[in-house]
N, CA, C and O atoms as CSV, one atom per row, in Angstrom:
chain,resi,resn,atom,element,x,y,z
A,1,UNK,N,N,-30.820,-2.108,3.984
A,1,UNK,CA,C,-29.429,-2.452,3.747
A,1,UNK,C,C,-28.565,-1.282,4.217
A,1,UNK,O,O,-28.910,-0.120,4.004
A,2,UNK,N,N,-27.472,-1.591,4.838
A,2,UNK,CA,C,-26.595,-0.542,5.359
A,2,UNK,C,C,-25.568,-0.110,4.312
A,2,UNK,O,O,-25.329,-0.797,3.319
A,3,UNK,N,N,-24.982,1.030,4.568
A,3,UNK,CA,C,-23.934,1.561,3.697
A,3,UNK,C,C,-22.585,1.415,4.378
A,3,UNK,O,O,-22.494,1.270,5.598
A,4,UNK,N,N,-21.548,1.456,3.569
A,4,UNK,CA,C,-20.170,1.502,4.069
A,4,UNK,C,C,-19.571,2.814,3.583
A,4,UNK,O,O,-19.884,3.293,2.493
A,5,UNK,N,N,-18.711,3.380,4.406
A,5,UNK,CA,C,-18.068,4.653,4.093
A,5,UNK,C,C,-16.570,4.434,3.964
A,5,UNK,O,O,-15.948,3.757,4.782
A,6,UNK,N,N,-16.006,5.021,2.919
A,6,UNK,CA,C,-14.577,4.889,2.640
A,6,UNK,C,C,-13.948,6.260,2.516
A,6,UNK,O,O,-14.570,7.205,2.030
A,7,UNK,N,N,-12.712,6.358,2.959
A,7,UNK,CA,C,-11.864,7.501,2.656
A,7,UNK,C,C,-10.926,7.036,1.559
A,7,UNK,O,O,-10.212,6.045,1.714
A,8,UNK,N,N,-10.934,7.759,0.446
A,8,UNK,CA,C,-10.154,7.324,-0.716
A,8,UNK,C,C,-9.174,8.423,-1.111
A,8,UNK,O,O,-9.524,9.601,-1.178
A,9,UNK,N,N,-7.948,8.010,-1.369
A,9,UNK,CA,C,-6.930,8.919,-1.897
A,9,UNK,C,C,-6.612,8.474,-3.314
A,9,UNK,O,O,-6.145,7.358,-3.539
A,10,UNK,N,N,-6.871,9.362,-4.264
A,10,UNK,CA,C,-6.570,9.121,-5.680
A,10,UNK,C,C,-5.296,9.899,-5.991
A,10,UNK,O,O,-5.181,11.074,-5.642
A,11,UNK,N,N,-4.347,9.250,-6.643
A,11,UNK,CA,C,-3.083,9.908,-7.000
A,11,UNK,C,C,-2.891,9.883,-8.506
A,11,UNK,O,O,-3.313,8.951,-9.190
A,12,UNK,N,N,-2.245,10.927,-9.007
A,12,UNK,CA,C,-1.957,10.997,-10.431
A,12,UNK,C,C,-0.967,12.103,-10.715
A,12,UNK,O,O,-0.453,12.747,-9.801
A,13,UNK,N,N,-0.705,12.316,-11.985
A,13,UNK,CA,C,0.175,13.408,-12.414
A,13,UNK,C,C,-0.574,14.261,-13.431
A,13,UNK,O,O,-1.370,13.767,-14.230
A,14,UNK,N,N,-0.293,15.545,-13.371
A,14,UNK,CA,C,-0.864,16.445,-14.362
A,14,UNK,C,C,-0.233,16.147,-15.720
A,14,UNK,O,O,0.918,15.716,-15.788
A,15,UNK,N,N,-0.977,16.373,-16.793
A,15,UNK,CA,C,-0.462,16.136,-18.149
A,15,UNK,C,C,-0.718,17.361,-19.016
A,15,UNK,O,O,-1.814,17.920,-19.025
A,16,UNK,N,N,0.307,17.758,-19.737
A,16,UNK,CA,C,0.189,18.803,-20.762
A,16,UNK,C,C,-0.429,20.103,-20.262
A,16,UNK,O,O,-1.316,20.657,-20.912
A,17,UNK,N,N,0.027,20.593,-19.118
A,17,UNK,CA,C,-0.480,21.875,-18.623
A,17,UNK,C,C,0.042,23.004,-19.503
A,17,UNK,O,O,1.228,23.052,-19.830
A,18,UNK,N,N,-0.851,23.909,-19.882
A,18,UNK,CA,C,-0.389,25.079,-20.629
A,18,UNK,C,C,-0.053,26.204,-19.641
A,18,UNK,O,O,-0.264,26.051,-18.438
A,19,UNK,N,N,0.453,27.300,-20.128
A,19,UNK,CA,C,0.884,28.399,-19.271
A,19,UNK,C,C,-0.264,28.970,-18.438
A,19,UNK,O,O,-0.074,29.297,-17.266
A,20,UNK,N,N,-1.442,29.089,-19.028
A,20,UNK,CA,C,-2.595,29.631,-18.304
A,20,UNK,C,C,-3.011,28.698,-17.167
A,20,UNK,O,O,-3.325,29.158,-16.069
A,21,UNK,N,N,-3.014,27.397,-17.426
A,21,UNK,CA,C,-3.367,26.430,-16.383
A,21,UNK,C,C,-2.341,26.454,-15.255
A,21,UNK,O,O,-2.699,26.412,-14.078
A,22,UNK,N,N,-1.065,26.521,-15.624
A,22,UNK,CA,C,-0.012,26.593,-14.609
A,22,UNK,C,C,-0.197,27.834,-13.728
A,22,UNK,O,O,-0.110,27.756,-12.503
A,23,UNK,N,N,-0.452,28.963,-14.362
A,23,UNK,CA,C,-0.634,30.211,-13.613
A,23,UNK,C,C,-1.837,30.107,-12.674
A,23,UNK,O,O,-1.761,30.540,-11.524
A,24,UNK,N,N,-2.936,29.542,-13.148
A,24,UNK,CA,C,-4.138,29.387,-12.330
A,24,UNK,C,C,-3.881,28.459,-11.143
A,24,UNK,O,O,-4.268,28.762,-10.014
A,25,UNK,N,N,-3.222,27.324,-11.405
A,25,UNK,CA,C,-2.918,26.384,-10.328
A,25,UNK,C,C,-1.961,26.993,-9.302
A,25,UNK,O,O,-2.147,26.817,-8.098
A,26,UNK,N,N,-0.948,27.702,-9.773
A,26,UNK,CA,C,-0.002,28.323,-8.850
A,26,UNK,C,C,-0.665,29.402,-8.002
A,26,UNK,O,O,-0.345,29.548,-6.823
A,27,UNK,N,N,-1.583,30.155,-8.592
A,27,UNK,CA,C,-2.288,31.203,-7.854
A,27,UNK,C,C,-3.130,30.616,-6.712
A,27,UNK,O,O,-3.338,31.273,-5.692
A,28,UNK,N,N,-3.605,29.398,-6.884
A,28,UNK,CA,C,-4.445,28.753,-5.870
A,28,UNK,C,C,-3.694,27.710,-5.050
A,28,UNK,O,O,-4.305,27.012,-4.241
A,29,UNK,N,N,-2.398,27.593,-5.239
A,29,UNK,CA,C,-1.621,26.513,-4.608
A,29,UNK,C,C,-1.725,26.501,-3.088
A,29,UNK,O,O,-1.773,25.426,-2.489
A,30,UNK,N,N,-1.762,27.659,-2.457
A,30,UNK,CA,C,-1.838,27.680,-0.991
A,30,UNK,C,C,-3.127,27.037,-0.477
A,30,UNK,O,O,-3.120,26.424,0.590
A,31,UNK,N,N,-4.216,27.165,-1.207
A,31,UNK,CA,C,-5.492,26.557,-0.797
A,31,UNK,C,C,-5.503,25.054,-1.050
A,31,UNK,O,O,-6.354,24.346,-0.513
A,32,UNK,N,N,-4.574,24.561,-1.857
A,32,UNK,CA,C,-4.538,23.138,-2.212
A,32,UNK,C,C,-3.316,22.435,-1.628
A,32,UNK,O,O,-2.896,21.386,-2.117
A,33,UNK,N,N,-2.760,23.018,-0.589
A,33,UNK,CA,C,-1.599,22.465,0.097
A,33,UNK,C,C,-2.016,21.259,0.948
A,33,UNK,O,O,-3.172,21.163,1.360
A,34,UNK,N,N,-1.092,20.354,1.206
A,34,UNK,CA,C,-1.370,19.168,2.000
A,34,UNK,C,C,-1.885,19.526,3.394
A,34,UNK,O,O,-2.639,18.757,3.990
A,35,UNK,N,N,-1.492,20.668,3.909
A,35,UNK,CA,C,-1.948,21.082,5.238
A,35,UNK,C,C,-3.436,21.422,5.261
A,35,UNK,O,O,-4.043,21.465,6.331
A,36,UNK,N,N,-4.024,21.663,4.100
A,36,UNK,CA,C,-5.447,21.953,3.994
A,36,UNK,C,C,-6.249,20.750,3.510
A,36,UNK,O,O,-7.444,20.864,3.236
A,37,UNK,N,N,-5.598,19.609,3.406
A,37,UNK,CA,C,-6.245,18.411,2.867
A,37,UNK,C,C,-7.357,17.924,3.784
A,37,UNK,O,O,-7.225,17.932,5.008
A,38,UNK,N,N,-8.436,17.507,3.174
A,38,UNK,CA,C,-9.560,16.965,3.931
A,38,UNK,C,C,-10.278,15.927,3.072
A,38,UNK,O,O,-10.270,16.005,1.843
A,39,UNK,N,N,-10.885,14.977,3.722
A,39,UNK,CA,C,-11.725,14.006,3.025
A,39,UNK,C,C,-13.136,14.568,3.038
A,39,UNK,O,O,-13.758,14.678,4.095
A,40,UNK,N,N,-13.646,14.924,1.856
A,40,UNK,CA,C,-14.979,15.497,1.739
A,40,UNK,C,C,-15.774,14.733,0.691
A,40,UNK,O,O,-15.213,13.988,-0.112
A,41,UNK,N,N,-17.085,14.927,0.711
A,41,UNK,CA,C,-17.931,14.274,-0.291
A,41,UNK,C,C,-17.600,14.740,-1.702
A,41,UNK,O,O,-17.585,13.937,-2.634
A,42,UNK,N,N,-17.334,16.043,-1.864
A,42,UNK,CA,C,-17.033,16.571,-3.196
A,42,UNK,C,C,-15.585,16.349,-3.597
A,42,UNK,O,O,-15.255,16.376,-4.782
A,43,UNK,N,N,-14.727,16.132,-2.623
A,43,UNK,CA,C,-13.323,15.851,-2.909
A,43,UNK,C,C,-12.442,17.075,-2.760
A,43,UNK,O,O,-12.874,18.201,-3.006
A,44,UNK,N,N,-11.202,16.845,-2.356
A,44,UNK,CA,C,-10.209,17.904,-2.190
A,44,UNK,C,C,-9.012,17.607,-3.078
A,44,UNK,O,O,-8.424,16.528,-3.010
A,45,UNK,N,N,-8.660,18.571,-3.905
A,45,UNK,CA,C,-7.499,18.448,-4.778
A,45,UNK,C,C,-6.283,19.009,-4.053
A,45,UNK,O,O,-6.319,20.134,-3.555
A,46,UNK,N,N,-5.203,18.225,-3.993
A,46,UNK,CA,C,-3.984,18.623,-3.300
A,46,UNK,C,C,-2.818,18.524,-4.276
A,46,UNK,O,O,-2.670,17.528,-4.985
A,47,UNK,N,N,-1.990,19.571,-4.304
A,47,UNK,CA,C,-0.805,19.552,-5.154
A,47,UNK,C,C,0.194,20.552,-4.599
A,47,UNK,O,O,-0.152,21.389,-3.766
A,48,UNK,N,N,1.437,20.464,-5.064
A,48,UNK,CA,C,2.441,21.430,-4.630
A,48,UNK,C,C,2.832,22.315,-5.817
A,48,UNK,O,O,2.324,22.148,-6.926
A,49,UNK,N,N,3.710,23.225,-5.573
A,49,UNK,CA,C,4.079,24.209,-6.598
A,49,UNK,C,C,4.868,23.619,-7.767
A,49,UNK,O,O,5.031,24.286,-8.789
A,50,UNK,N,N,5.351,22.407,-7.645
A,50,UNK,CA,C,6.046,21.769,-8.765
A,50,UNK,C,C,5.067,21.413,-9.888
A,50,UNK,O,O,5.471,21.244,-11.038
A,51,UNK,N,N,3.784,21.300,-9.550
A,51,UNK,CA,C,2.712,21.000,-10.511
A,51,UNK,C,C,2.979,19.725,-11.317
A,51,UNK,O,O,2.704,19.662,-12.516
A,52,UNK,N,N,3.498,18.752,-10.659
A,52,UNK,CA,C,3.687,17.461,-11.315
A,52,UNK,C,C,2.626,16.490,-10.835
A,52,UNK,O,O,1.732,16.118,-11.596
A,53,UNK,N,N,2.716,16.082,-9.596
A,53,UNK,CA,C,1.781,15.107,-9.036
A,53,UNK,C,C,0.683,15.804,-8.238
A,53,UNK,O,O,0.843,16.938,-7.787
A,54,UNK,N,N,-0.427,15.103,-8.078
A,54,UNK,CA,C,-1.538,15.601,-7.272
A,54,UNK,C,C,-2.180,14.426,-6.550
A,54,UNK,O,O,-1.951,13.265,-6.888
A,55,UNK,N,N,-2.983,14.751,-5.555
A,55,UNK,CA,C,-3.846,13.751,-4.943
A,55,UNK,C,C,-5.229,14.364,-4.810
A,55,UNK,O,O,-5.390,15.583,-4.764
A,56,UNK,N,N,-6.201,13.505,-4.752
A,56,UNK,CA,C,-7.596,13.910,-4.638
A,56,UNK,C,C,-8.181,13.058,-3.530
A,56,UNK,O,O,-8.214,11.833,-3.643
A,57,UNK,N,N,-8.643,13.687,-2.462
A,57,UNK,CA,C,-9.168,12.951,-1.317
A,57,UNK,C,C,-10.671,13.125,-1.261
A,57,UNK,O,O,-11.186,14.240,-1.345
A,58,UNK,N,N,-11.370,12.008,-1.118
A,58,UNK,CA,C,-12.819,12.093,-1.053
A,58,UNK,C,C,-13.400,10.988,-0.178
A,58,UNK,O,O,-12.737,10.004,0.149
A,59,UNK,N,N,-14.640,11.187,0.181
A,59,UNK,CA,C,-15.413,10.201,0.923
A,59,UNK,C,C,-16.361,9.541,-0.064
A,59,UNK,O,O,-17.033,10.216,-0.843
A,60,UNK,N,N,-16.409,8.214,-0.023
A,60,UNK,CA,C,-17.325,7.455,-0.875
A,60,UNK,C,C,-18.227,6.627,0.030
A,60,UNK,O,O,-17.754,5.898,0.902
A,61,UNK,N,N,-19.522,6.750,-0.187
A,61,UNK,CA,C,-20.498,5.922,0.531
A,61,UNK,C,C,-21.154,5.008,-0.496
A,61,UNK,O,O,-21.584,5.451,-1.561
A,62,UNK,N,N,-21.222,3.728,-0.154
A,62,UNK,CA,C,-21.818,2.771,-1.087
A,62,UNK,C,C,-22.513,1.674,-0.298
A,62,UNK,O,O,-22.220,1.479,0.882
A,63,UNK,N,N,-23.433,0.954,-0.938
A,63,UNK,CA,C,-24.109,-0.153,-0.246
A,63,UNK,C,C,-23.099,-1.184,0.252
A,63,UNK,O,O,-22.095,-1.455,-0.406
A,64,UNK,N,N,-23.377,-1.742,1.402
A,64,UNK,CA,C,-22.466,-2.700,2.036
A,64,UNK,C,C,-22.238,-3.944,1.191
A,64,UNK,O,O,-21.213,-4.608,1.347
A,65,UNK,N,N,-23.168,-4.274,0.299
A,65,UNK,CA,C,-23.001,-5.493,-0.497
A,65,UNK,C,C,-22.124,-5.280,-1.741
A,65,UNK,O,O,-21.842,-6.238,-2.462
A,66,UNK,N,N,-21.693,-4.043,-2.001
A,66,UNK,CA,C,-20.787,-3.800,-3.124
A,66,UNK,C,C,-19.353,-4.090,-2.703
A,66,UNK,O,O,-18.989,-3.915,-1.541
A,67,UNK,N,N,-18.549,-4.533,-3.654
A,67,UNK,CA,C,-17.145,-4.824,-3.390
A,67,UNK,C,C,-16.404,-3.549,-2.990
A,67,UNK,O,O,-16.720,-2.457,-3.462
A,68,UNK,N,N,-15.414,-3.709,-2.111
A,68,UNK,CA,C,-14.610,-2.557,-1.673
A,68,UNK,C,C,-13.960,-1.849,-2.860
A,68,UNK,O,O,-13.812,-0.627,-2.854
A,69,UNK,N,N,-13.575,-2.613,-3.869
A,69,UNK,CA,C,-12.888,-2.047,-5.043
A,69,UNK,C,C,-13.776,-1.043,-5.790
A,69,UNK,O,O,-13.267,-0.172,-6.496
A,70,UNK,N,N,-15.084,-1.160,-5.638
A,70,UNK,CA,C,-15.987,-0.209,-6.292
A,70,UNK,C,C,-15.784,1.203,-5.734
A,70,UNK,O,O,-15.939,2.181,-6.465
A,71,UNK,N,N,-15.443,1.319,-4.460
A,71,UNK,CA,C,-15.181,2.642,-3.872
A,71,UNK,C,C,-14.006,3.308,-4.570
A,71,UNK,O,O,-14.016,4.520,-4.788
A,72,UNK,N,N,-12.992,2.523,-4.923
A,72,UNK,CA,C,-11.834,3.036,-5.649
A,72,UNK,C,C,-12.258,3.527,-7.028
A,72,UNK,O,O,-11.848,4.604,-7.461
A,73,UNK,N,N,-13.078,2.740,-7.717
A,73,UNK,CA,C,-13.542,3.142,-9.050
A,73,UNK,C,C,-14.377,4.413,-8.988
A,73,UNK,O,O,-14.197,5.311,-9.809
A,74,UNK,N,N,-15.292,4.499,-8.020
A,74,UNK,CA,C,-16.111,5.709,-7.873
A,74,UNK,C,C,-15.232,6.927,-7.630
A,74,UNK,O,O,-15.454,7.987,-8.215
A,75,UNK,N,N,-14.229,6.773,-6.758
A,75,UNK,CA,C,-13.350,7.904,-6.431
A,75,UNK,C,C,-12.521,8.328,-7.640
A,75,UNK,O,O,-12.345,9.523,-7.877
A,76,UNK,N,N,-12.015,7.372,-8.401
A,76,UNK,CA,C,-11.249,7.717,-9.608
A,76,UNK,C,C,-12.124,8.455,-10.614
A,76,UNK,O,O,-11.679,9.414,-11.246
A,77,UNK,N,N,-13.361,8.012,-10.761
A,77,UNK,CA,C,-14.298,8.700,-11.653
A,77,UNK,C,C,-14.568,10.121,-11.159
A,77,UNK,O,O,-14.608,11.066,-11.946
A,78,UNK,N,N,-14.749,10.257,-9.855
A,78,UNK,CA,C,-15.011,11.573,-9.269
A,78,UNK,C,C,-13.815,12.503,-9.479
A,78,UNK,O,O,-13.989,13.674,-9.817
A,79,UNK,N,N,-12.605,11.983,-9.282
A,79,UNK,CA,C,-11.398,12.791,-9.481
A,79,UNK,C,C,-11.257,13.209,-10.941
A,79,UNK,O,O,-10.970,14.370,-11.231
A,80,UNK,N,N,-11.460,12.266,-11.861
A,80,UNK,CA,C,-11.351,12.570,-13.286
A,80,UNK,C,C,-12.372,13.643,-13.692
A,80,UNK,O,O,-12.060,14.534,-14.482
A,81,UNK,N,N,-13.574,13.551,-13.152
A,81,UNK,CA,C,-14.621,14.530,-13.457
A,81,UNK,C,C,-14.252,15.908,-12.906
A,81,UNK,O,O,-14.437,16.917,-13.586
A,82,UNK,N,N,-13.730,15.952,-11.677
A,82,UNK,CA,C,-13.342,17.230,-11.072
A,82,UNK,C,C,-12.203,17.884,-11.853
A,82,UNK,O,O,-12.206,19.098,-12.058
A,83,UNK,N,N,-11.242,17.093,-12.283
A,83,UNK,CA,C,-10.131,17.638,-13.076
A,83,UNK,C,C,-10.619,18.112,-14.443
A,83,UNK,O,O,-10.227,19.183,-14.905
A,84,UNK,N,N,-11.463,17.330,-15.082
A,84,UNK,CA,C,-11.994,17.703,-16.397
A,84,UNK,C,C,-12.801,18.994,-16.316
A,84,UNK,O,O,-12.760,19.812,-17.235
A,85,UNK,N,N,-13.531,19.179,-15.226
A,85,UNK,CA,C,-14.320,20.398,-15.045
A,85,UNK,C,C,-13.431,21.640,-15.003
A,85,UNK,O,O,-13.869,22.739,-15.345
A,86,UNK,N,N,-12.193,21.457,-14.584
A,86,UNK,CA,C,-11.230,22.562,-14.551
A,86,UNK,C,C,-10.372,22.592,-15.810
A,86,UNK,O,O,-9.470,23.421,-15.925
A,87,UNK,N,N,-10.644,21.700,-16.747
A,87,UNK,CA,C,-9.891,21.654,-17.993
A,87,UNK,C,C,-8.501,21.056,-17.837
A,87,UNK,O,O,-7.619,21.317,-18.656
A,88,UNK,N,N,-8.296,20.257,-16.793
A,88,UNK,CA,C,-6.986,19.678,-16.514
A,88,UNK,C,C,-6.919,18.223,-16.965
A,88,UNK,O,O,-7.797,17.417,-16.657
A,89,UNK,N,N,-5.865,17.909,-17.697
A,89,UNK,CA,C,-5.633,16.523,-18.117
A,89,UNK,C,C,-4.678,15.868,-17.126
A,89,UNK,O,O,-3.952,16.536,-16.390
A,90,UNK,N,N,-4.703,14.550,-17.134
A,90,UNK,CA,C,-3.898,13.813,-16.163
A,90,UNK,C,C,-3.482,12.470,-16.746
A,90,UNK,O,O,-4.014,12.013,-17.758
A,91,UNK,N,N,-2.513,11.853,-16.074
A,91,UNK,CA,C,-2.072,10.519,-16.439
A,91,UNK,C,C,-2.952,9.482,-15.749
A,91,UNK,O,O,-4.067,9.783,-15.322
A,92,UNK,N,N,-2.450,8.289,-15.650
A,92,UNK,CA,C,-3.169,7.179,-15.016
A,92,UNK,C,C,-3.434,7.513,-13.548
A,92,UNK,O,O,-2.567,8.035,-12.848
A,93,UNK,N,N,-4.650,7.201,-13.097
A,93,UNK,CA,C,-5.017,7.434,-11.707
A,93,UNK,C,C,-4.874,6.134,-10.915
A,93,UNK,O,O,-5.268,5.064,-11.381
A,94,UNK,N,N,-4.304,6.240,-9.712
A,94,UNK,CA,C,-4.185,5.118,-8.787
A,94,UNK,C,C,-4.876,5.541,-7.494
A,94,UNK,O,O,-4.872,6.722,-7.148
A,95,UNK,N,N,-5.457,4.605,-6.791
A,95,UNK,CA,C,-6.166,4.984,-5.569
A,95,UNK,C,C,-6.074,3.897,-4.505
A,95,UNK,O,O,-5.889,2.715,-4.797
A,96,UNK,N,N,-6.208,4.340,-3.273
A,96,UNK,CA,C,-6.311,3.432,-2.138
A,96,UNK,C,C,-7.513,3.858,-1.306
A,96,UNK,O,O,-7.772,5.048,-1.129
A,97,UNK,N,N,-8.237,2.880,-0.803
A,97,UNK,CA,C,-9.433,3.149,-0.016
A,97,UNK,C,C,-9.300,2.518,1.364
A,97,UNK,O,O,-8.775,1.415,1.514
A,98,UNK,N,N,-9.783,3.236,2.356
A,98,UNK,CA,C,-9.819,2.733,3.723
A,98,UNK,C,C,-11.252,2.825,4.212
A,98,UNK,O,O,-11.875,3.885,4.140
A,99,UNK,N,N,-11.771,1.721,4.707
A,99,UNK,CA,C,-13.130,1.713,5.236
A,99,UNK,C,C,-13.148,2.390,6.596
A,99,UNK,O,O,-12.446,1.973,7.517
A,100,UNK,N,N,-13.943,3.420,6.715
A,100,UNK,CA,C,-14.087,4.121,7.983
A,100,UNK,C,C,-14.765,3.190,8.993
A,100,UNK,O,O,-14.499,3.270,10.193
A,101,UNK,N,N,-15.626,2.324,8.510
A,101,UNK,CA,C,-16.356,1.408,9.383
A,101,UNK,C,C,-15.433,0.390,10.053
A,101,UNK,O,O,-15.761,-0.136,11.117
A,102,UNK,N,N,-14.296,0.114,9.445
A,102,UNK,CA,C,-13.355,-0.859,9.999
A,102,UNK,C,C,-12.267,-0.232,10.855
A,102,UNK,O,O,-11.464,-0.945,11.456
A,103,UNK,N,N,-12.230,1.100,10.916
A,103,UNK,CA,C,-11.190,1.781,11.695
A,103,UNK,C,C,-11.447,1.583,13.183
A,103,UNK,O,O,-12.587,1.579,13.646
A,104,UNK,N,N,-10.371,1.421,13.901
A,104,UNK,CA,C,-10.453,1.354,15.356
A,104,UNK,C,C,-9.806,2.609,15.920
A,104,UNK,O,O,-8.715,3.010,15.514
A,105,UNK,N,N,-10.491,3.198,16.838
A,105,UNK,CA,C,-9.962,4.408,17.475
A,105,UNK,C,C,-9.454,4.005,18.856
A,105,UNK,O,O,-10.199,3.494,19.692
A,106,UNK,N,N,-8.193,4.247,19.063
A,106,UNK,CA,C,-7.607,3.950,20.366
A,106,UNK,C,C,-7.609,5.215,21.198
A,106,UNK,O,O,-6.924,6.191,20.892
A,107,UNK,N,N,-8.379,5.173,22.231
A,107,UNK,CA,C,-8.453,6.308,23.129
A,107,UNK,C,C,-7.474,6.084,24.282
A,107,UNK,O,O,-7.369,4.975,24.805
A,108,UNK,N,N,-6.767,7.127,24.672
A,108,UNK,CA,C,-5.824,6.960,25.784
A,108,UNK,C,C,-6.574,6.639,27.084
A,108,UNK,O,O,-7.671,7.138,27.339
A,109,UNK,N,N,-5.943,5.794,27.883
A,109,UNK,CA,C,-6.537,5.477,29.187
A,109,UNK,C,C,-6.259,6.614,30.148
A,109,UNK,O,O,-5.207,7.252,30.108
A,110,UNK,N,N,-7.201,6.842,30.985
A,110,UNK,CA,C,-7.043,7.945,31.970
A,110,UNK,C,C,-6.869,7.397,33.342
A,110,UNK,O,O,-6.723,8.160,34.297
């Protein structure tokens, strides 16, 4: 059975950040800027210095017979786990998934 690969963007807002968490996030903000965003297996956390909203970009691979919506659920779980590991709380997570297998690459004609 083949697998399908998705690029998923999970969005949310930080909740109840204390002063220490704010200081830690601000100290690392340059590494988590949108310009450094990447879709990786472990996921990339992106936020700005306002420390309100964030996004988490990851790659999800799943069996082809699973519903596309499962990729969204896996990514939301992965994002929640990554945030919890850093002691960060968040609001409701929303996500969108794009199947890499369905993407068409338009190459310029020469």
